[in-house]
Backbone as CSV, one residue per row, in Angstrom:
resi,resn,N_x,N_y,N_z,CA_x,CA_y,CA_z,C_x,C_y,C_z
1,UNK,14.549,-3.113,11.147,14.467,-2.809,10.596,14.729,-3.884,8.962
2,UNK,13.410,-3.219,8.158,13.253,-3.170,6.809,14.251,-3.294,5.583
3,UNK,14.661,-3.688,4.998,15.191,-3.560,3.181,14.430,-2.954,2.602
4,UNK,14.517,-2.044,1.721,13.715,-1.803,0.475,15.285,-1.454,-0.406
5,UNK,14.332,-1.499,-1.982,15.456,-0.937,-2.574,14.613,0.315,-3.264
6,UNK,15.373,1.034,-3.520,15.271,2.233,-3.950,16.108,2.916,-4.850
7,UNK,15.376,3.378,-6.151,16.261,4.070,-7.548,15.936,5.280,-7.687
8,UNK,17.567,5.722,-7.613,17.546,7.258,-7.564,18.589,7.921,-8.460
9,UNK,18.094,9.241,-9.072,19.072,9.543,-9.935,20.365,9.634,-10.089
10,UNK,21.055,9.766,-10.764,22.794,9.728,-10.442,23.055,10.802,-9.709
11,UNK,22.412,11.930,-9.576,22.751,13.167,-9.019,22.457,13.205,-7.506
12,UNK,21.389,12.553,-7.163,20.997,12.533,-5.771,21.671,11.377,-4.999
13,UNK,22.559,10.408,-5.960,23.401,9.672,-5.106,24.786,10.460,-4.919
14,UNK,25.327,11.154,-6.090,26.291,12.325,-5.763,26.575,13.037,-4.895
15,UNK,24.973,14.077,-4.737,24.453,14.352,-3.585,25.083,13.828,-2.322
16,UNK,24.066,12.740,-1.498,24.071,11.846,-0.708,25.912,11.720,-0.476
17,UNK,26.608,11.143,-1.474,27.720,10.801,-0.989,29.019,11.873,-0.505
18,UNK,28.381,13.143,-1.260,29.000,14.444,-0.642,29.134,14.702,0.796
19,UNK,27.811,14.511,1.116,27.225,14.299,2.829,27.973,13.394,2.969
20,UNK,28.030,12.341,3.266,28.829,11.590,3.941,30.406,11.430,3.515
21,UNK,30.695,12.369,2.769,32.520,12.584,2.621,32.422,13.014,3.644
22,UNK,31.605,14.690,3.720,31.426,15.637,4.284,31.473,15.582,5.905
23,UNK,30.779,14.165,6.051,30.610,13.842,7.002,29.354,14.489,7.705
24,UNK,28.835,14.723,7.471,26.721,15.010,7.770,26.561,13.835,8.168
25,UNK,26.901,12.858,7.832,26.248,11.699,8.220,26.951,10.421,8.308
26,UNK,26.853,9.029,8.515,27.732,7.934,8.846,27.846,7.470,7.170
27,UNK,26.320,7.357,6.524,26.372,6.834,5.493,25.047,6.979,4.558
28,UNK,25.202,6.339,3.531,23.647,7.091,2.830,22.656,6.416,3.237
29,UNK,22.379,5.396,3.594,21.230,4.747,4.434,20.935,5.746,5.685
30,UNK,21.721,6.245,6.343,21.274,6.961,7.627,20.762,8.344,6.696
31,UNK,21.378,9.012,5.783,21.250,9.962,5.413,19.782,9.823,4.596
32,UNK,19.543,8.834,4.036,17.763,8.414,3.500,17.106,8.174,4.769
33,UNK,17.135,7.719,5.415,16.486,7.786,6.748,15.743,9.006,7.603
34,UNK,16.844,9.828,7.750,16.752,11.472,7.868,15.696,11.983,7.434
35,UNK,16.348,12.328,5.606,15.558,12.779,5.007,13.649,12.422,4.949
36,UNK,13.718,10.256,5.326,12.449,10.119,5.427,11.485,10.559,6.317
37,UNK,12.184,10.526,7.237,11.789,11.140,8.247,11.194,12.186,8.395
38,UNK,12.010,12.963,8.350,11.836,14.707,7.727,10.322,14.723,6.357
39,UNK,10.430,14.324,6.054,9.228,14.174,5.519,7.854,13.725,5.739
40,UNK,8.116,12.467,6.275,6.904,11.863,7.289,6.375,13.019,8.688
41,UNK,7.661,13.691,9.190,7.379,14.903,9.970,6.079,15.635,9.362
42,UNK,6.912,16.311,8.453,6.471,17.307,7.921,4.973,17.459,7.223
43,UNK,4.755,16.419,6.449,3.306,15.953,5.397,2.403,15.168,6.224
44,UNK,2.893,14.167,7.522,1.614,13.234,7.930,1.683,13.704,9.305
45,UNK,2.526,12.872,9.679,2.138,13.560,11.774,1.966,15.027,12.246
46,UNK,2.033,16.133,11.473,1.828,17.574,11.891,0.655,17.430,11.404
47,UNK,0.218,16.602,10.245,-1.246,16.986,9.635,-2.012,16.329,10.728
48,UNK,-1.869,15.231,10.968,-2.877,14.267,12.032,-2.746,14.558,13.730
49,UNK,-1.458,15.520,13.763,-1.721,15.902,15.193,-0.320,15.325,16.004
50,UNK,0.531,14.900,15.559,1.271,13.591,15.959,2.495,14.269,16.101
51,UNK,3.542,14.579,17.180,4.825,14.640,16.847,5.845,13.843,17.832
């Protein structure tokens, strides 16, 4: 995996932390990876017929 730097509004960070605190995700990074995966799946792969 590669490391990237990401700037997010404070409200997004608080929401991520809430998901982690409620044990939906083990950490912020995993929550962000899942969100990006879902975005790519919806926006890119489906248009290309890849799943």
